[in-house]
C-alpha positions in Angstrom: 43.0 30.9 51.9 40.5 33.2 49.8 40.8 36.7 49.0 37.8 38.9 48.7 37.1 42.0 46.8 37.9 43.8 49.0 42.2 44.2 49.5 43.2 43.2 53.3 39.7 40.5 53.6 40.5 37.0 53.3 38.3 34.3 53.7 39.1 31.1 55.0 37.8 27.6 55.2 39.0 24.4 56.9 36.9 20.8 56.4 39.1 18.4 58.7 40.7 19.3 61.6 43.7 20.3 62.1 46.3 18.7 65.0 48.4 21.5 66.8 51.5 23.4 64.6 53.4 26.5 64.6 52.5 29.8 62.7 52.6 33.3 62.1 49.8 35.7 62.2 50.6 39.9 61.5 48.2 42.2 62.7 44.7 41.1 61.9 41.2 40.4 63.3 40.4 37.1 63.4 36.5 36.6 63.3 35.1 33.0 62.8 31.6 32.1 62.1 31.8 28.6 62.5 34.1 26.0 64.5 37.2 26.8 67.1 40.8 26.9 66.8 43.0 26.7 70.1 45.7 29.0 70.4 49.4 28.4 72.2 51.9 31.3 73.2 54.1 30.9 76.8 52.8 27.8 78.7 49.3 29.6 78.5 46.7 28.8 75.9 42.8 30.7 74.4 40.2 29.6 72.1 38.6 31.4 69.1 35.0 30.3 67.7 31.5 32.0 66.4 31.7 34.4 70.1 35.6 35.4 70.6 37.0 37.0 67.8 41.4 37.2 68.4 43.2 40.6 67.8 47.1 39.8 66.6 48.7 43.8 67.0 52.7 42.2 66.2 53.5 39.6 64.0 53.6 36.9 66.2 55.0 33.3 66.2 52.3 30.9 68.2 51.4 26.9 68.5 47.0 26.7 67.0 45.0 23.8 66.8 41.6 24.2 64.3 39.0 22.1 64.8 36.8 22.2 61.7 35.0 19.1 59.8 33.4 17.8 56.3 30.3 18.5 58.0 30.4 21.4 60.4 34.0 23.3 59.0 35.5 25.7 60.0 34.7 29.2 58.7 36.5 32.6 59.0 37.6 36.2 58.1 41.4 37.4 58.7 41.0 41.3 58.4 44.4 43.4 58.7 44.9 46.1 60.5 45.4 49.4 58.8 47.6 51.6 61.3 46.2 54.5 59.0 43.0 54.4 59.6 44.0 52.6 63.5 45.3 55.5 64.3 42.9 58.0 62.8 39.5 56.1 64.9 42.1 56.5 67.9 42.0 59.9 68.0 38.7 60.7 66.6 37.6 58.8 70.0 39.3 60.4 71.9 41.2 57.4 73.7 44.6 59.0 74.0 44.4 59.5 77.4 42.4 56.9 79.1 43.8 54.0 77.5 47.3 55.2 77.6 46.9 55.1 81.6 46.0 51.2 81.3 49.2 50.3 79.9 50.9 52.4 81.8 50.5 49.7 84.2 51.8 46.9 82.4 52.9 46.1 78.3 49.5 43.9 77.4 49.7 40.1 75.0 50.7 41.2 71.4 47.7 38.4 70.6 44.5 37.8 72.4 41.1 37.1 72.1 38.3 39.3 72.8 33.7 38.4 73.4 31.7 38.9 70.0 29.1 41.2 71.3 26.3 41.8 69.8 27.3 45.3 68.2 30.9 43.7 66.6 28.2 40.7 65.3 26.1 42.7 63.5 28.6 45.3 62.0 30.6 41.3 60.6 27.6 40.5 59.5 27.1 43.6 57.1 30.9 43.3 56.2 30.2 39.8 55.1 27.2 40.2 52.9 29.0 43.8 51.2 31.7 40.8 49.6 29.4 38.7 48.0 28.7 41.9 45.5 31.6 44.2 44.4 30.4 47.0 43.7 29.2 47.1 48.1 32.3 45.7 48.7 34.1 48.5 46.8 31.5 51.3 48.2 30.4 50.1 51.6 32.8 47.8 52.0 35.5 50.4 53.8 33.1 51.6 55.8 32.1 48.4 56.9 35.7 47.9 58.3 36.3 51.3 59.4 32.8 50.0 62.6 34.8 46.7 62.6 38.0 48.9 63.9 36.0 50.9 66.0 33.9 47.9 67.4 37.2 45.9 68.8 38.8 49.6 70.1 35.6 49.0 72.4 36.5 45.6 73.4 39.1 44.3 75.8 42.1 43.8 74.0 41.3 47.3 72.4 45.3 48.6 74.8 46.2 46.2 72.4 45.6 48.1 69.3 46.3 51.3 71.0 49.8 50.1 72.0 50.1 49.6 68.7 48.9 52.6 67.1 51.5 54.4 69.3 54.7 55.1 68.5 56.3 55.6 71.5 56.3 53.8 74.7 58.2 50.4 74.6 55.1 47.9 73.1 56.1 50.2 70.1 60.1 50.1 70.6 58.8 46.2 70.6 56.8 46.2 67.9 59.7 47.8 65.5 61.9 45.6 66.5 59.9 42.9 65.4 59.0 44.7 61.8 63.1 44.2 62.0 63.5 41.2 62.8 60.7 40.4 59.9 62.8 42.4 56.8 66.3 41.3 58.0 65.4 37.6 59.5 68.3 36.5 57.7 71.4 38.8 59.5 73.4 38.2 61.6 71.1 40.1 65.0 71.4 40.2 68.5 69.8 41.5 71.5 72.5 44.0 71.9 72.3 45.4 68.4 68.2 45.2 68.9 67.8 46.9 71.6 70.5 49.8 70.7 67.8 50.5 68.1 65.1 51.3 69.8 67.4 53.5 72.8 66.4 50.8 75.6 68.9 49.2 77.6 69.6 45.1 77.0 67.9 44.0 79.9 64.4 46.0 79.6 64.2 45.7 76.2 64.0 41.6 76.7 62.6 42.2 79.7 59.8 43.9 77.6 60.0 41.3 74.8 59.1 38.7 76.0 55.7 40.1 78.8 55.1 40.8 74.2 55.6 38.3 72.7 56.3 36.0 75.8 59.2 34.4 73.9 63.2 36.2 73.7 64.1 37.5 71.3 66.7 34.9 70.0 63.6 32.3 70.2 61.3 34.3 68.5 63.8 34.7 65.8 64.6 31.3 65.4 61.2 31.1 65.0 60.7 33.0 62.4 63.9 31.9 60.4 62.4 28.4 60.8 59.4 29.4 59.4 60.6 31.2 56.5 62.6 28.3 55.4 59.8 25.8 55.7 57.8 28.3 53.2 60.8 28.3 50.6 60.8 24.4 50.7 57.6 23.8 50.1 56.7 26.7 48.0 60.2 27.2 45.8 60.6 22.9 46.1 64.2 24.6 47.1 66.9 22.2 49.6 67.2 21.9 53.0 70.6 23.7 52.8 69.3 26.0 50.1 66.6 27.7 53.3 68.6 27.2 55.3 71.4 29.4 54.1 68.8 32.3 52.5 67.4 32.4 56.4 70.7 33.0 58.0 71.9 30.2 59.3 75.7 28.4 58.9 75.2 25.1 60.9 72.5 23.3 58.2 72.7 20.1 61.2 71.3 23.0 63.5 68.8 23.8 61.4 67.7 20.2 60.6 67.8 19.2 64.5 65.9 23.0 65.2 63.5 22.7 61.8 62.8 18.9 64.0 61.9 20.2 67.2 60.1 22.5 66.0 57.8 21.0 63.3 58.1 17.0 64.9 59.8 16.2 62.1 62.9 16.7 59.8 63.7 18.9 56.8 63.7 15.2 54.8 60.8 13.7 56.1 58.4 17.1 55.5 60.1 17.1 51.6 59.2 12.8 50.7 55.4 13.8 53.0 54.9 16.5 50.3 56.0 14.1 47.1 54.0 11.3 48.6 51.5 14.1 48.0 
């Protein structure tokens, strides 16, 4: 991962295949220029590549397999979704009524691919070219990011972006809870408490949450905690029981079991692997 001269835009590269493993995407547009990835979420899978970009509207844990090699590395960029800009575009494009009706029929998934059409490809190409110069990135980059978002609002994942921008409806209520869980994951949280925060019944909240994320609220929370704990162990080199405590686990043995089930190796095995590397 490499920061570009423009805040909110990052390049990434992989010169080798990466087996299927858990990861988390924040709200963003992910565009690949070469190589491809396969995402797995809630019993379904989706591919994104040079012909299909990925839109993530809520912070989403899912599993991903990366395909790249030295001869043909995976290359791409992430563009963070800025809420003010998204709201402004939706208003200026007059999409509220048209897309609002579409969203009322069913809650959109929080993540999914969309075809990279000619207009989107052209906008992305000009953005990448501008990022090669600090002056162009500073002067032209913000407008080009805005154009990419504009093109995404004309794609098949537009309802997801629209739902993210609106501050009413069940999708936005789920999005509000996801932010709470991202910030307060170490606290004692339960379905009743979370549902109450967004003024929903527990059953309606549970149903809406699973429609958007393909996970139950507690399963989602567990994945967030485990991922945060792994990051602490990798980046701060702290012991597993300390990481478990900091993310809200009361039982180190339960943490170890769930860690191995999710990541395919125990905390001790991961630590030995890191030391060997």
